[in-house]
N, C-alpha and C positions, 0 to 999 in steps of 0.2 A: 383523617389520615392524609399525609402529604406525599406527593410524588415529585421527583425532580426530573425535569426535561432538559437534556443537554443537546443543543443543536449546533452541528458544524455547518456553517454556511460557506459554500464555494461559488465559483463563477457560474456553473451550470448545474449544480446539484446541492441538495441539503441532506444531511444525515441526521436522523432524529433518534435519540435514545431516551427512553423514559424508564426510570427505576424507582422502586419504593424507597423512601427516605427513612429507613429504620433498620433495626438489627435483623429482623427475621419476618418477612412477609407482612401482609396487611390484615388487619382484623376482619374476619368475615370471609376471607378468600379461602379457596381450596389451597392447602399448603402441602408441598412435597417435602418430606423430611430431609434434612441435610444429610449428606452421605460423605464418607471418606473417598476422596478422589483417587482413582487408580492412576498409574503412571501413564497409561495410554490416554486417559481423559485429560490429564494435566498437559501432556504434549499436544493434544488436539486443541485445547484452549490456548496454549501458548502460540501455536501456529496461527490460529485465528486472530490473536492479538497482534502478531507481527503483520499479518495481511492488512488488518484495519489501520495500523500505524502507518504503513507505507502508502496505502491508498489515500489516506488523508494528507500525507506529505505531498504526494503527487498532485492532488486536487488543489492544494494550497499554493504550490510553487510553480506548476507547469501548465501548459496548454497544448492544444493540437498543433500549434505552430512549432513546438519544440521537437527535439530529436531523440530517437532511440538508436543507439549505436552499438555495433559489435566490433571490438578491437582485436584483431588477430595478428599472429606472426606469419611471415612468409612460409610457404609450404616446405616441410622438412626441418623447420626450426624446432629445437627442443630446449626449453628453458625450465629452470626450477621455480618454485613459488617465490623465493627471495628475489630472483631476477625479475619476475613478473611484477612484484610489488614495487621494486625500484624503478622499472620502466614506467609504470602507471603514475608514480609520484612525480617523475620528470615530466610526463605528459600533462598532468594536471597543473604543474607549476608553469609550464609554457603557455597553457591555455589561459590561466589566470592573468598572466602578463599581457597577452594579446587583448583580452577583454578589458583589462584596466586601462590600456592605451585608448580605448574607446569609451572610457568612463562607465563601464558595465561590470557587473559581478558575474563570475562563472559559477553557476549552481549545478549540482549534480547528485545523483544517486547511482551507485555502481555495485556490481556483483562479479567477483572473480570466479572463474569456473574452469573445470577440466571437461573436455569433450569425451565422447564415447571411444575415440581413438587415441586418447591420451594428450591431445593438444590443449595448451592453456590459452585462455582468452578472457576478455573483459566485456561485460554488458554494461552500457552506460546510458543513463537518461540525463540529458543536459538541456539548459535553456539555450535558445537560438537567437543569435544576432545576425547581422547581414552576411558576414563571411565565416560563419561557424563551420560549414562543411569544408572550406578551404583550410581553416586553421587546424581542424582535426587531422587532415591528411598531412599537413606540414609538421605537426607535433608528435604524431604517433610513428613508431619506427617500422610498422608493418602495414597490413591492409585494414581498411575501415569500411564496414557496411553500414549505411546511414539511411534512416527512414523517419518520417514524421509519426507522431503518436496516434494511436487508435483509441478514440475516446469511449466507444460503446461500453455501457455498463459502469461509467464513472471510473475507468481505469482499473476495474476490479481484476481483470485477467492479467494486466500488466503487473499489478502488485503481487498477485499470486505467483507469477513467474519469477519475480525478483527474490522472493523469500522461499521459493519451492525447496522441498527436500529432495536429495539425489535419488534417482531410481536405481535399480539393481545394476545396470550397466555402468552407471557413473560411480556407484559404490565400489565396483571392481577396480576402476581406474584410481579412485581415491586411495585404495589400499596400497597402491604402489608408492605413495608419497610418505615421507616421515610423518609420524603422528602429530608433531607440533605444527605442521604445515596444513593439515586437513581442514582445520577450522576456517582458515582464510578462504577456502574454496567452497564453503557452504553458507557464509554469512555475507550480508550486504553492508555497505558503508555509505555515508552521506557527507556532503560538504558542510562546513560549520555555519555557512551563511543562509541555510534554509530557514524559512519562516515556519515556526511551529504552529499548527492550527489550534485555536483556543475556542471552545464551544460557548455559545450563549446559554445561560442557565435561567430557568424560571420554575416556579412551583405550581403544581396542580393539586386539586382536591381529588379524593377517591371517586366522587361522583363523576367528575369530568373524565377521568381515566376509564371508568366503566363505559362511558359513551364511546370512547375511542375503541375500546375492545369490541363493543357490540358492532360497530361499523366494520371492523376488520373481520370478525367472525361471520358476519352476514354477507361478506363480499362487497360491501358498499364503501370500501376504504378510500376510493377516489375522492370522496367528499372531504377527506382529511388533507388533501394536497393543497399546497399554496397556489393561488391563482397563477396560471401560466406554467404549471408543473404537473407531472403525473407520477404516481407511485409505482415503483417496480415491484410487482407481486412477489418475485423471487427473493426480494430483500427483506420481506416481512418476517419477523421472528417474535414470538410471544411465549411467555411461560414463567417458570420459576427456576432460578439458578440453583441446581442441586447442591452446590458447594457453599453458597452464601445464604440461600433461602430467600433471596430478594426477587420480587416480581419484576418483570421487565417487558418492554415493548421496543422493538427496533425496526426501522424501515428507512429507505432512501428514496427521495423524490428527485426527478430530473426535469430540467427545463424542456418545454415542448419546442422542438425545432420546427420553424415554419419554412415553407418553400422559398428559396432565394436567399436564405441566411448563409 
């Protein structure tokens, strides 16, 4: 029986996904019958997929030297979604021009959002060059709050924030906008020049995978880590996908930071 391991390798972490290479489970394993997914289960899986996709994009294209920015309008300003999109398009075009003059590419992930008090703003993750903070203030028509990235957990929390679903307070504010505008305030966007992460793929035998599972189940999973890395216990997931019947193992390992780095 063959298993496929897909490994996403980033600067300071590796994401490992092992799946049975077949239509339905592996011979001799305990198998969970496939079931028809409920709408809640489907949405939960879709949300997890969005989080995974954005986390991998961040790891592939950005680092702790880069910026997390909130673009806001001056107090008292009220604009509609079409105006916000137009303002952000102008901002991105001006930023690309300034980066190009320095022979650099402007890379970003963004999320337009409405606040609890109804104000529109943009969350922006972008790559940093020498004068990025100055350029942001020159190119945006309002206020900009700028900070560097927080790497803990391989940008997991940041990815979750970018693709988060609106809470009840935000839903109330969204309801005040025309239906055709609401989608723009709950979805993220990316620049076209982001590098898409591509996993390295290799094949395992069932016996090898059994050994991996035994280490995980016994709590001895650190022996699976690449030298110089540790495995985040909270990232470990094993089981059988109830919708596909495929066995899987998933975990993320992070580079061990030494004092003085």
